[in-house]
C-alpha positions, 0 to 999 in steps of 0.5 A, a space after each residue: 426776071 426784069 421788071 419795066 415800066 413801058 408806055 405803047 406808043 400805037 395807042 392813042 392815050 399812051 400810059 406806062 404800064 406794068 411790063 416783063 421784059 424778055 431777053 427777045 426784047 418782047 414785053 409782057 404785060 401781066 394785066 393784059 394776061 391775066 384779063 386773056 385768061 379770064 376771057 378764055 374762061 368765059 367771065 364777063 367782067 374780065 377786066 376787072 377781075 385782072 386789074 384785081 388780080 394784077 394792076 398795071 402798076 408796079 406798086 400796087 403789085 409790090 403794096 397788095 402781094 406777099 411775095 412779088 416775085 413769086 408772083 409775077 414769076 406766076 404771071 410769067 407761067 401764065 403767059 407760057 400757058 397761052 401762048 403754047 395755046 395760041 391765045 396772044 390776043 384778047 378777042 378785041 385785038 389787044 396783045 398780052 405781050 409787045 414788040 420792043 419797036 411798038 413800045 418806050 420804055 420809063 421808069 421801072 416803077 409808077 411811084 415810089 413812096 420813099 427815096 433813100 440815098 446813101 454815102 456807102 462807098 468809102 472810096 469815093 466818099 475819101 475822094 470828096 473829103 480829100 477835096 475839102 481837105 478833111 479826113 472822113 468822119 469818124 461817126 461815117 463807120 458808124 452808121 450808113 448815112 444817108 439823104 432823103 429826096 423827093 420822088 416826083 422828079 424820077 425819069 427814065 431810059 432815053 429821056 432828057 435830063 434837066 438842065 436847070 436855070 440856077 446851076 452851072 455845074 451839072 454831074 453824074 452819079 454812077 450808083 445801084 438801085 435797090 427797090 424794097 419788096 414789102 412793108 417793116 419796122 425794126 427789121 434785123 439785119 439777118 431778116 432785111 433779105 426778105 424785104 428786096 424786090 429788085 435791083 436797079 442803076 440809079 443815076 443821082 444828077 448833081 449840081 455841083 454849085 448849089 451843092 456845094 453851098 448848100 453843104 457847106 452850111 451843114 444842111 442839105 443836099 437840097 435844091 443841089 440834087 431835087 430836081 433830077 434822077 434816073 433809074 432803069 432801065 428795068 428792076 432785075 429782081 432778086 432771084 436772079 441773083 440767088 437771093 444775095 447781095 451781088 456783087 456787080 461791075 458798073 460802068 460810066 461812059 459819055 459820048 462812048 468814052 469810059 469815065 467810070 468803073 466801079 463794083 457794087 460790092 465795094 460798098 462799106 455797108 450792105 444792104 441788110 444794114 442800110 434796111 435795118 438802120 432805117 427800120 429802126 422804130 421807122 416804117 420801110 414801105 413797099 417800093 421805096 428806093 434806097 440808093 448805094 451812093 456812088 461808087 469810086 471813081 463815078 461821077 465827074 467830081 472825083 476824076 475832073 470831068 464835067 457834063 455839057 448840054 447835049 452830052 449822051 452818058 451810058 451808065 451800065 450795070 451787070 446783070 440789069 442793062 444799060 441806062 442812056 440819057 441825053 444831058 439837055 440844055 443849059 437853061 437861062 440864069 437869072 
């Protein structure tokens, strides 16, 4: 399944809602599906029951369902049943699914409890240290290092990337994102796959001039990254990859020109190793987002190409889709 968060732009008060995106572009609303079914069964409080069974929030589903992938599959199965019997709307006209031209996609999860971005691709790491005339530290080969970023600055597909007033060098980073399915602490590496919900595309936008200053004092990144990150357009659930860590082709194009190409499987560390490392005496929570770190050649810093205001950047990952954003205008400096 491809899980999304959508806004129906035909309503007076559009609010992001959990959706399941089909290959034909149709978006199923699981909350509406359950409301429709409860209504047809004759319940007066069908909306209350639907909100309890399937809230319109992916985070709430992840936090309350023992097996969220299986549950969302059940939601899809119920939609197929209602489609077969011809019940595609509630009695007040509310549809249980929307056509692609009726909705806009947002970031595919409504709230992220914690965001950890790793540094797991050796080719990218080597390129960065080479620019500083330094070898890769031995410690990099000993632990899957990561930084923790804020979670309120995430945007989604077709939304404009903020160019902060304090930076002159803006960069993209081509990454794979992974969403946690269920809580865990002291998770064994061999059990880690049970905690994976699915994968999404991550563009870890970076202010390189600010990041350079922060890293020079061996702290950060902070203001070099905290202003904006992009995920989407969907989360492809783990079962689509047969519950095995996938090796996916990843590309980045700017204004139609290919700048980057790599593979997620080139990572020095597996997702299982990352999960096990983080969960040592620390809770990993449902809805947490892990970033793989940039794949080799996956940013302007490596290839000496830089974004400009108005550029359109598209990250594409097989099995997930295309994440496209326009770079916003450079704000005036202080």
